[in-house]
mmCIF file of the N, C-alpha and C atoms, coordinates in Angstrom:
data_MODEL
# 
_entry.id   MODEL 
# 
loop_
_atom_site.group_PDB 
_atom_site.id 
_atom_site.type_symbol 
_atom_site.label_atom_id 
_atom_site.label_alt_id 
_atom_site.label_comp_id 
_atom_site.label_asym_id 
_atom_site.label_entity_id 
_atom_site.label_seq_id 
_atom_site.pdbx_PDB_ins_code 
_atom_site.Cartn_x 
_atom_site.Cartn_y 
_atom_site.Cartn_z 
_atom_site.occupancy 
_atom_site.B_iso_or_equiv 
_atom_site.pdbx_formal_charge 
_atom_site.auth_seq_id 
_atom_site.auth_comp_id 
_atom_site.auth_asym_id 
_atom_site.auth_atom_id 
_atom_site.pdbx_PDB_model_num 
ATOM 1   N N  . MET A 1 1  ? 151.250 4.286   106.510 1.00 0.00 ? 1  MET A N  1 
ATOM 2   C CA . MET A 1 1  ? 150.161 4.995   105.904 1.00 0.00 ? 1  MET A CA 1 
ATOM 3   C C  . MET A 1 1  ? 150.003 4.449   104.498 1.00 0.00 ? 1  MET A C  1 
ATOM 4   N N  . ILE A 1 2  ? 148.753 4.246   104.127 1.00 0.00 ? 2  ILE A N  1 
ATOM 5   C CA . ILE A 1 2  ? 148.396 3.719   102.800 1.00 0.00 ? 2  ILE A CA 1 
ATOM 6   C C  . ILE A 1 2  ? 148.123 4.893   101.847 1.00 0.00 ? 2  ILE A C  1 
ATOM 7   N N  . ILE A 1 3  ? 148.808 4.912   100.719 1.00 0.00 ? 3  ILE A N  1 
ATOM 8   C CA . ILE A 1 3  ? 148.550 5.949   99.728  1.00 0.00 ? 3  ILE A CA 1 
ATOM 9   C C  . ILE A 1 3  ? 148.001 5.307   98.483  1.00 0.00 ? 3  ILE A C  1 
ATOM 10  N N  . VAL A 1 4  ? 146.941 5.845   97.962  1.00 0.00 ? 4  VAL A N  1 
ATOM 11  C CA . VAL A 1 4  ? 146.306 5.336   96.754  1.00 0.00 ? 4  VAL A CA 1 
ATOM 12  C C  . VAL A 1 4  ? 146.346 6.465   95.749  1.00 0.00 ? 4  VAL A C  1 
ATOM 13  N N  . GLN A 1 5  ? 146.972 6.162   94.600  1.00 0.00 ? 5  GLN A N  1 
ATOM 14  C CA . GLN A 1 5  ? 147.080 7.091   93.542  1.00 0.00 ? 5  GLN A CA 1 
ATOM 15  C C  . GLN A 1 5  ? 145.741 7.122   92.787  1.00 0.00 ? 5  GLN A C  1 
ATOM 16  N N  . VAL A 1 6  ? 145.095 8.260   92.700  1.00 0.00 ? 6  VAL A N  1 
ATOM 17  C CA . VAL A 1 6  ? 143.817 8.378   91.996  1.00 0.00 ? 6  VAL A CA 1 
ATOM 18  C C  . VAL A 1 6  ? 144.040 9.233   90.732  1.00 0.00 ? 6  VAL A C  1 
ATOM 19  N N  . LYS A 1 7  ? 143.680 8.684   89.603  1.00 0.00 ? 7  LYS A N  1 
ATOM 20  C CA . LYS A 1 7  ? 143.853 9.395   88.302  1.00 0.00 ? 7  LYS A CA 1 
ATOM 21  C C  . LYS A 1 7  ? 142.694 10.395  88.226  1.00 0.00 ? 7  LYS A C  1 
ATOM 22  N N  . GLU A 1 8  ? 142.949 11.476  87.419  1.00 0.00 ? 8  GLU A N  1 
ATOM 23  C CA . GLU A 1 8  ? 141.962 12.516  87.247  1.00 0.00 ? 8  GLU A CA 1 
ATOM 24  C C  . GLU A 1 8  ? 140.763 11.901  86.495  1.00 0.00 ? 8  GLU A C  1 
ATOM 25  N N  . GLY A 1 9  ? 139.637 12.150  87.105  1.00 0.00 ? 9  GLY A N  1 
ATOM 26  C CA . GLY A 1 9  ? 138.383 11.613  86.510  1.00 0.00 ? 9  GLY A CA 1 
ATOM 27  C C  . GLY A 1 9  ? 138.035 10.183  86.862  1.00 0.00 ? 9  GLY A C  1 
ATOM 28  N N  . GLU A 1 10 ? 138.862 9.601   87.687  1.00 0.00 ? 10 GLU A N  1 
ATOM 29  C CA . GLU A 1 10 ? 138.657 8.206   88.170  1.00 0.00 ? 10 GLU A CA 1 
ATOM 30  C C  . GLU A 1 10 ? 137.390 8.135   89.151  1.00 0.00 ? 10 GLU A C  1 
ATOM 31  N N  . ASN A 1 11 ? 136.655 7.179   89.022  1.00 0.00 ? 11 ASN A N  1 
ATOM 32  C CA . ASN A 1 11 ? 135.500 6.890   89.840  1.00 0.00 ? 11 ASN A CA 1 
ATOM 33  C C  . ASN A 1 11 ? 135.928 6.735   91.317  1.00 0.00 ? 11 ASN A C  1 
ATOM 34  N N  . ILE A 1 12 ? 135.203 7.307   92.260  1.00 0.00 ? 12 ILE A N  1 
ATOM 35  C CA . ILE A 1 12 ? 135.493 7.246   93.711  1.00 0.00 ? 12 ILE A CA 1 
ATOM 36  C C  . ILE A 1 12 ? 135.373 5.758   94.219  1.00 0.00 ? 12 ILE A C  1 
ATOM 37  N N  . GLU A 1 13 ? 134.425 5.051   93.638  1.00 0.00 ? 13 GLU A N  1 
ATOM 38  C CA . GLU A 1 13 ? 134.251 3.638   94.058  1.00 0.00 ? 13 GLU A CA 1 
ATOM 39  C C  . GLU A 1 13 ? 135.451 2.801   93.684  1.00 0.00 ? 13 GLU A C  1 
ATOM 40  N N  . LYS A 1 14 ? 135.989 3.119   92.493  1.00 0.00 ? 14 LYS A N  1 
ATOM 41  C CA . LYS A 1 14 ? 137.181 2.354   92.031  1.00 0.00 ? 14 LYS A CA 1 
ATOM 42  C C  . LYS A 1 14 ? 138.413 2.668   92.968  1.00 0.00 ? 14 LYS A C  1 
ATOM 43  N N  . ALA A 1 15 ? 138.558 3.922   93.373  1.00 0.00 ? 15 ALA A N  1 
ATOM 44  C CA . ALA A 1 15 ? 139.625 4.296   94.247  1.00 0.00 ? 15 ALA A CA 1 
ATOM 45  C C  . ALA A 1 15 ? 139.473 3.635   95.624  1.00 0.00 ? 15 ALA A C  1 
ATOM 46  N N  . LEU A 1 16 ? 138.200 3.540   96.085  1.00 0.00 ? 16 LEU A N  1 
ATOM 47  C CA . LEU A 1 16 ? 137.896 2.985   97.384  1.00 0.00 ? 16 LEU A CA 1 
ATOM 48  C C  . LEU A 1 16 ? 138.273 1.487   97.368  1.00 0.00 ? 16 LEU A C  1 
ATOM 49  N N  . LYS A 1 17 ? 137.979 0.850   96.201  1.00 0.00 ? 17 LYS A N  1 
ATOM 50  C CA . LYS A 1 17 ? 138.292 -0.581  96.019  1.00 0.00 ? 17 LYS A CA 1 
ATOM 51  C C  . LYS A 1 17 ? 139.786 -0.768  96.123  1.00 0.00 ? 17 LYS A C  1 
ATOM 52  N N  . LYS A 1 18 ? 140.590 0.084   95.480  1.00 0.00 ? 18 LYS A N  1 
ATOM 53  C CA . LYS A 1 18 ? 142.020 -0.013  95.518  1.00 0.00 ? 18 LYS A CA 1 
ATOM 54  C C  . LYS A 1 18 ? 142.526 0.131   96.978  1.00 0.00 ? 18 LYS A C  1 
ATOM 55  N N  . PHE A 1 19 ? 141.947 1.068   97.733  1.00 0.00 ? 19 PHE A N  1 
ATOM 56  C CA . PHE A 1 19 ? 142.330 1.286   99.109  1.00 0.00 ? 19 PHE A CA 1 
ATOM 57  C C  . PHE A 1 19 ? 142.041 0.023   99.913  1.00 0.00 ? 19 PHE A C  1 
ATOM 58  N N  . LYS A 1 20 ? 140.833 -0.567  99.766  1.00 0.00 ? 20 LYS A N  1 
ATOM 59  C CA . LYS A 1 20 ? 140.496 -1.703  100.519 1.00 0.00 ? 20 LYS A CA 1 
ATOM 60  C C  . LYS A 1 20 ? 141.430 -2.898  100.197 1.00 0.00 ? 20 LYS A C  1 
ATOM 61  N N  . ARG A 1 21 ? 141.821 -3.072  98.962  1.00 0.00 ? 21 ARG A N  1 
ATOM 62  C CA . ARG A 1 21 ? 142.744 -4.117  98.602  1.00 0.00 ? 21 ARG A CA 1 
ATOM 63  C C  . ARG A 1 21 ? 144.059 -3.911  99.269  1.00 0.00 ? 21 ARG A C  1 
ATOM 64  N N  . LYS A 1 22 ? 144.586 -2.705  99.235  1.00 0.00 ? 22 LYS A N  1 
ATOM 65  C CA . LYS A 1 22 ? 145.902 -2.434  99.892  1.00 0.00 ? 22 LYS A CA 1 
ATOM 66  C C  . LYS A 1 22 ? 145.796 -2.609  101.359 1.00 0.00 ? 22 LYS A C  1 
ATOM 67  N N  . PHE A 1 23 ? 144.636 -2.260  101.954 1.00 0.00 ? 23 PHE A N  1 
ATOM 68  C CA . PHE A 1 23 ? 144.490 -2.369  103.433 1.00 0.00 ? 23 PHE A CA 1 
ATOM 69  C C  . PHE A 1 23 ? 144.467 -3.818  103.790 1.00 0.00 ? 23 PHE A C  1 
ATOM 70  N N  . GLU A 1 24 ? 143.824 -4.675  103.030 1.00 0.00 ? 24 GLU A N  1 
ATOM 71  C CA . GLU A 1 24 ? 143.724 -6.076  103.306 1.00 0.00 ? 24 GLU A CA 1 
ATOM 72  C C  . GLU A 1 24 ? 145.129 -6.751  103.207 1.00 0.00 ? 24 GLU A C  1 
ATOM 73  N N  . LYS A 1 25 ? 145.969 -6.298  102.292 1.00 0.00 ? 25 LYS A N  1 
ATOM 74  C CA . LYS A 1 25 ? 147.257 -6.905  102.141 1.00 0.00 ? 25 LYS A CA 1 
ATOM 75  C C  . LYS A 1 25 ? 148.212 -6.557  103.333 1.00 0.00 ? 25 LYS A C  1 
ATOM 76  N N  . THR A 1 26 ? 147.912 -5.464  104.075 1.00 0.00 ? 26 THR A N  1 
ATOM 77  C CA . THR A 1 26 ? 148.758 -5.122  105.194 1.00 0.00 ? 26 THR A CA 1 
ATOM 78  C C  . THR A 1 26 ? 148.547 -6.111  106.317 1.00 0.00 ? 26 THR A C  1 
ATOM 79  N N  . GLY A 1 27 ? 147.372 -6.756  106.431 1.00 0.00 ? 27 GLY A N  1 
ATOM 80  C CA . GLY A 1 27 ? 147.072 -7.720  107.459 1.00 0.00 ? 27 GLY A CA 1 
ATOM 81  C C  . GLY A 1 27 ? 146.748 -7.129  108.823 1.00 0.00 ? 27 GLY A C  1 
ATOM 82  N N  . VAL A 1 28 ? 146.383 -5.869  108.852 1.00 0.00 ? 28 VAL A N  1 
ATOM 83  C CA . VAL A 1 28 ? 146.061 -5.229  110.090 1.00 0.00 ? 28 VAL A CA 1 
ATOM 84  C C  . VAL A 1 28 ? 144.827 -5.797  110.778 1.00 0.00 ? 28 VAL A C  1 
ATOM 85  N N  . VAL A 1 29 ? 143.763 -6.039  110.029 1.00 0.00 ? 29 VAL A N  1 
ATOM 86  C CA . VAL A 1 29 ? 142.535 -6.641  110.590 1.00 0.00 ? 29 VAL A CA 1 
ATOM 87  C C  . VAL A 1 29 ? 142.765 -8.047  111.124 1.00 0.00 ? 29 VAL A C  1 
ATOM 88  N N  . LYS A 1 30 ? 143.559 -8.831  110.371 1.00 0.00 ? 30 LYS A N  1 
ATOM 89  C CA . LYS A 1 30 ? 143.838 -10.166 110.818 1.00 0.00 ? 30 LYS A CA 1 
ATOM 90  C C  . LYS A 1 30 ? 144.587 -10.198 112.121 1.00 0.00 ? 30 LYS A C  1 
ATOM 91  N N  . GLU A 1 31 ? 145.567 -9.300  112.254 1.00 0.00 ? 31 GLU A N  1 
ATOM 92  C CA . GLU A 1 31 ? 146.366 -9.257  113.462 1.00 0.00 ? 31 GLU A CA 1 
ATOM 93  C C  . GLU A 1 31 ? 145.507 -8.748  114.641 1.00 0.00 ? 31 GLU A C  1 
ATOM 94  N N  . LEU A 1 32 ? 144.663 -7.758  114.353 1.00 0.00 ? 32 LEU A N  1 
ATOM 95  C CA . LEU A 1 32 ? 143.747 -7.215  115.428 1.00 0.00 ? 32 LEU A CA 1 
ATOM 96  C C  . LEU A 1 32 ? 142.874 -8.394  115.957 1.00 0.00 ? 32 LEU A C  1 
ATOM 97  N N  . ARG A 1 33 ? 142.288 -9.160  115.101 1.00 0.00 ? 33 ARG A N  1 
ATOM 98  C CA . ARG A 1 33 ? 141.444 -10.255 115.536 1.00 0.00 ? 33 ARG A CA 1 
ATOM 99  C C  . ARG A 1 33 ? 142.243 -11.225 116.340 1.00 0.00 ? 33 ARG A C  1 
ATOM 100 N N  . SER A 1 34 ? 143.448 -11.600 115.900 1.00 0.00 ? 34 SER A N  1 
ATOM 101 C CA . SER A 1 34 ? 144.225 -12.606 116.610 1.00 0.00 ? 34 SER A CA 1 
ATOM 102 C C  . SER A 1 34 ? 144.626 -12.054 117.968 1.00 0.00 ? 34 SER A C  1 
ATOM 103 N N  . ARG A 1 35 ? 144.735 -10.778 118.180 1.00 0.00 ? 35 ARG A N  1 
ATOM 104 C CA . ARG A 1 35 ? 145.152 -10.238 119.473 1.00 0.00 ? 35 ARG A CA 1 
ATOM 105 C C  . ARG A 1 35 ? 143.949 -10.095 120.386 1.00 0.00 ? 35 ARG A C  1 
ATOM 106 N N  . GLN A 1 36 ? 142.761 -10.230 119.939 1.00 0.00 ? 36 GLN A N  1 
ATOM 107 C CA . GLN A 1 36 ? 141.549 -10.147 120.802 1.00 0.00 ? 36 GLN A CA 1 
ATOM 108 C C  . GLN A 1 36 ? 141.412 -11.345 121.709 1.00 0.00 ? 36 GLN A C  1 
ATOM 109 N N  . GLN A 1 37 ? 141.963 -12.476 121.331 1.00 0.00 ? 37 GLN A N  1 
ATOM 110 C CA . GLN A 1 37 ? 141.881 -13.621 122.220 1.00 0.00 ? 37 GLN A CA 1 
ATOM 111 C C  . GLN A 1 37 ? 143.193 -14.343 122.263 1.00 0.00 ? 37 GLN A C  1 
ATOM 112 N N  . PHE A 1 38 ? 143.430 -15.005 123.366 1.00 0.00 ? 38 PHE A N  1 
ATOM 113 C CA . PHE A 1 38 ? 144.711 -15.738 123.594 1.00 0.00 ? 38 PHE A CA 1 
ATOM 114 C C  . PHE A 1 38 ? 144.565 -17.140 123.044 1.00 0.00 ? 38 PHE A C  1 
ATOM 115 N N  . ASP A 1 39 ? 145.560 -17.617 122.342 1.00 0.00 ? 39 ASP A N  1 
ATOM 116 C CA . ASP A 1 39 ? 145.612 -18.987 121.923 1.00 0.00 ? 39 ASP A CA 1 
ATOM 117 C C  . ASP A 1 39 ? 146.876 -19.626 122.554 1.00 0.00 ? 39 ASP A C  1 
ATOM 118 N N  . LYS A 1 40 ? 146.622 -20.749 123.078 1.00 0.00 ? 40 LYS A N  1 
ATOM 119 C CA . LYS A 1 40 ? 147.727 -21.498 123.693 1.00 0.00 ? 40 LYS A CA 1 
ATOM 120 C C  . LYS A 1 40 ? 148.821 -21.804 122.657 1.00 0.00 ? 40 LYS A C  1 
ATOM 121 N N  . PRO A 1 41 ? 150.046 -21.855 123.046 1.00 0.00 ? 41 PRO A N  1 
ATOM 122 C CA . PRO A 1 41 ? 151.142 -22.202 122.006 1.00 0.00 ? 41 PRO A CA 1 
ATOM 123 C C  . PRO A 1 41 ? 150.862 -23.590 121.366 1.00 0.00 ? 41 PRO A C  1 
ATOM 124 N N  . SER A 1 42 ? 150.287 -24.542 122.075 1.00 0.00 ? 42 SER A N  1 
ATOM 125 C CA . SER A 1 42 ? 149.971 -25.846 121.494 1.00 0.00 ? 42 SER A CA 1 
ATOM 126 C C  . SER A 1 42 ? 148.962 -25.781 120.410 1.00 0.00 ? 42 SER A C  1 
ATOM 127 N N  . VAL A 1 43 ? 147.980 -24.900 120.582 1.00 0.00 ? 43 VAL A N  1 
ATOM 128 C CA . VAL A 1 43 ? 146.925 -24.689 119.652 1.00 0.00 ? 43 VAL A CA 1 
ATOM 129 C C  . VAL A 1 43 ? 147.479 -24.041 118.317 1.00 0.00 ? 43 VAL A C  1 
ATOM 130 N N  . LYS A 1 44 ? 148.378 -23.036 118.565 1.00 0.00 ? 44 LYS A N  1 
ATOM 131 C CA . LYS A 1 44 ? 148.991 -22.333 117.483 1.00 0.00 ? 44 LYS A CA 1 
ATOM 132 C C  . LYS A 1 44 ? 149.808 -23.320 116.685 1.00 0.00 ? 44 LYS A C  1 
ATOM 133 N N  . LYS A 1 45 ? 150.526 -24.218 117.281 1.00 0.00 ? 45 LYS A N  1 
ATOM 134 C CA . LYS A 1 45 ? 151.434 -25.156 116.636 1.00 0.00 ? 45 LYS A CA 1 
ATOM 135 C C  . LYS A 1 45 ? 150.593 -26.173 115.837 1.00 0.00 ? 45 LYS A C  1 
ATOM 136 N N  . ARG A 1 46 ? 149.484 -26.588 116.466 1.00 0.00 ? 46 ARG A N  1 
ATOM 137 C CA . ARG A 1 46 ? 148.558 -27.536 115.703 1.00 0.00 ? 46 ARG A CA 1 
ATOM 138 C C  . ARG A 1 46 ? 147.962 -26.862 114.509 1.00 0.00 ? 46 ARG A C  1 
ATOM 139 N N  . LEU A 1 47 ? 147.523 -25.640 114.610 1.00 0.00 ? 47 LEU A N  1 
ATOM 140 C CA . LEU A 1 47 ? 146.923 -24.932 113.470 1.00 0.00 ? 47 LEU A CA 1 
ATOM 141 C C  . LEU A 1 47 ? 147.965 -24.675 112.348 1.00 0.00 ? 47 LEU A C  1 
ATOM 142 N N  . LYS A 1 48 ? 149.180 -24.376 112.762 1.00 0.00 ? 48 LYS A N  1 
ATOM 143 C CA . LYS A 1 48 ? 150.260 -24.156 111.828 1.00 0.00 ? 48 LYS A CA 1 
ATOM 144 C C  . LYS A 1 48 ? 150.516 -25.502 111.059 1.00 0.00 ? 48 LYS A C  1 
ATOM 145 N N  . MET A 1 49 ? 150.522 -26.569 111.762 1.00 0.00 ? 49 MET A N  1 
ATOM 146 C CA . MET A 1 49 ? 150.763 -27.888 111.153 1.00 0.00 ? 49 MET A CA 1 
ATOM 147 C C  . MET A 1 49 ? 149.662 -28.261 110.220 1.00 0.00 ? 49 MET A C  1 
ATOM 148 N N  . GLU A 1 50 ? 148.397 -28.021 110.582 1.00 0.00 ? 50 GLU A N  1 
ATOM 149 C CA . GLU A 1 50 ? 147.281 -28.290 109.725 1.00 0.00 ? 50 GLU A CA 1 
ATOM 150 C C  . GLU A 1 50 ? 147.338 -27.437 108.413 1.00 0.00 ? 50 GLU A C  1 
ATOM 151 N N  . ARG A 1 51 ? 147.727 -26.227 108.540 1.00 0.00 ? 51 ARG A N  1 
ATOM 152 C CA . ARG A 1 51 ? 147.818 -25.403 107.390 1.00 0.00 ? 51 ARG A CA 1 
ATOM 153 C C  . ARG A 1 51 ? 148.948 -25.807 106.467 1.00 0.00 ? 51 ARG A C  1 
ATOM 154 N N  . ALA A 1 52 ? 150.022 -26.262 107.035 1.00 0.00 ? 52 ALA A N  1 
ATOM 155 C CA . ALA A 1 52 ? 151.184 -26.840 106.230 1.00 0.00 ? 52 ALA A CA 1 
ATOM 156 C C  . ALA A 1 52 ? 150.748 -28.043 105.453 1.00 0.00 ? 52 ALA A C  1 
ATOM 157 N N  . ILE A 1 53 ? 149.996 -28.927 106.052 1.00 0.00 ? 53 ILE A N  1 
ATOM 158 C CA . ILE A 1 53 ? 149.512 -30.124 105.425 1.00 0.00 ? 53 ILE A CA 1 
ATOM 159 C C  . ILE A 1 53 ? 148.520 -29.776 104.326 1.00 0.00 ? 53 ILE A C  1 
ATOM 160 N N  . TYR A 1 54 ? 147.698 -28.821 104.522 1.00 0.00 ? 54 TYR A N  1 
ATOM 161 C CA . TYR A 1 54 ? 146.732 -28.340 103.538 1.00 0.00 ? 54 TYR A CA 1 
ATOM 162 C C  . TYR A 1 54 ? 147.439 -27.775 102.357 1.00 0.00 ? 54 TYR A C  1 
ATOM 163 N N  . VAL A 1 55 ? 148.467 -26.955 102.544 1.00 0.00 ? 55 VAL A N  1 
ATOM 164 C CA . VAL A 1 55 ? 149.167 -26.338 101.482 1.00 0.00 ? 55 VAL A CA 1 
ATOM 165 C C  . VAL A 1 55 ? 149.916 -27.424 100.642 1.00 0.00 ? 55 VAL A C  1 
ATOM 166 N N  . GLN A 1 56 ? 150.538 -28.404 101.335 1.00 0.00 ? 56 GLN A N  1 
ATOM 167 C CA . GLN A 1 56 ? 151.160 -29.441 100.661 1.00 0.00 ? 56 GLN A CA 1 
ATOM 168 C C  . GLN A 1 56 ? 150.246 -30.313 99.777  1.00 0.00 ? 56 GLN A C  1 
ATOM 169 N N  . LYS A 1 57 ? 149.040 -30.503 100.265 1.00 0.00 ? 57 LYS A N  1 
ATOM 170 C CA . LYS A 1 57 ? 148.084 -31.218 99.460  1.00 0.00 ? 57 LYS A CA 1 
ATOM 171 C C  . LYS A 1 57 ? 147.706 -30.422 98.181  1.00 0.00 ? 57 LYS A C  1 
ATOM 172 N N  . LEU A 1 58 ? 147.559 -29.060 98.389  1.00 0.00 ? 58 LEU A N  1 
ATOM 173 C CA . LEU A 1 58 ? 147.269 -28.292 97.195  1.00 0.00 ? 58 LEU A CA 1 
ATOM 174 C C  . LEU A 1 58 ? 148.345 -28.294 96.195  1.00 0.00 ? 58 LEU A C  1 
ATOM 175 N N  . GLN A 1 59 ? 149.617 -28.246 96.649  1.00 0.00 ? 59 GLN A N  1 
ATOM 176 C CA . GLN A 1 59 ? 150.733 -28.195 95.729  1.00 0.00 ? 59 GLN A CA 1 
ATOM 177 C C  . GLN A 1 59 ? 150.839 -29.573 95.019  1.00 0.00 ? 59 GLN A C  1 
ATOM 178 N N  . ARG A 1 60 ? 150.555 -30.713 95.687  1.00 0.00 ? 60 ARG A N  1 
ATOM 179 C CA . ARG A 1 60 ? 150.571 -31.957 95.045  1.00 0.00 ? 60 ARG A CA 1 
ATOM 180 C C  . ARG A 1 60 ? 149.528 -32.087 93.972  1.00 0.00 ? 60 ARG A C  1 
ATOM 181 N N  . ASN A 1 61 ? 148.363 -31.490 94.191  1.00 0.00 ? 61 ASN A N  1 
ATOM 182 C CA . ASN A 1 61 ? 147.263 -31.562 93.202  1.00 0.00 ? 61 ASN A CA 1 
ATOM 183 C C  . ASN A 1 61 ? 147.556 -30.730 92.017  1.00 0.00 ? 61 ASN A C  1 
ATOM 184 N N  . GLU A 1 62 ? 148.400 -29.639 92.201  1.00 0.00 ? 62 GLU A N  1 
ATOM 185 C CA . GLU A 1 62 ? 148.799 -28.820 91.000  1.00 0.00 ? 62 GLU A CA 1 
ATOM 186 C C  . GLU A 1 62 ? 149.628 -29.595 90.038  1.00 0.00 ? 62 GLU A C  1 
ATOM 187 N N  . ASP A 1 63 ? 150.516 -30.440 90.581  1.00 0.00 ? 63 ASP A N  1 
ATOM 188 C CA . ASP A 1 63 ? 151.437 -31.184 89.711  1.00 0.00 ? 63 ASP A CA 1 
ATOM 189 C C  . ASP A 1 63 ? 150.861 -32.351 89.060  1.00 0.00 ? 63 ASP A C  1 
# 
């Protein structure tokens, strides 16, 4: 359960924004979308490898 602390007099839009941020961090929507379709293990492995290569390139560019 997501709990958002709302200060007295705080704007409802601001509280809603906090809720949305916390909800996104939980990864529920991402998991739900991934469960809607089946990906072969080979496809998952390839995507994981591509992501790792992308992250390494980003890290090299930072240095």
